[in-house]
N, C-alpha and C positions, 0 to 999 in steps of 0.2 A: 644795657645799664646794668642789668641784673648780674653780669658776668665781672663786671667791675665792682660792684658792689661786695660780691661773695669774695673776692679779691682781697678787698680792703678788708673787711671784716675778718678774714683769716690772717692777714698781717697783723691787724689789730692784737688777736687772741694770740699769735705766735711771739708778739713782744709783751704781751703781758705775762705767758707762761716763763719767757727768759727772764723777765725782771723779777719774777716771783721766784724762781731757782736761784738766781743770784743774791736775794735778799733772805732767803732761808725760809720763805713761808711755809713752804712743802715739808720741811723738815720734820715736824712733829709726825704727819701722816707716814713718812717713811719710816720713821722710826719705830712706830706701832706695829706698822706691816711687818718690818724686821723680827720684832719681838713675837709676834704671834707665829710667824714662820719657823723661827729658829731656836726660840726659849719660850714655847707655850706655858712652862709651869712659873714664869717669872711675872708678877703683877705690874701692869702697865700703868704708869704713871700719869698724873693728869697733864695735860698741856700747860699748864702754870709750872706744875713740879720739874718737867722736863726743861722748859725754857729758863728755869731759876738754875738748875744743874747746869746746863751748857753754859751759861754766864759766868757761874762762879768758875767752871774748869778754863773757859779762855781767859779770865783774869789772873788764874792761877798759873798759867802756862800759855803767855801772849805770843810766843812764836815769832812770826815775822811782821807782827802789826808793828806800825811806826808809832802809835800813842797808847 
């Protein structure tokens, strides 16, 4: 049963990771890592500032969104 439990836990973690990626939950952390690696002289915005700027950009340039 331990083997089946590990497989189930692994599947649940994988689904959780996928949904987090799909919904953008990890985007701020990726952005901060990118800034620190490629633009160390730039100030890192707070998470609230990051999301505010991202949503403003999406509203200004909706792209392929339906609504």
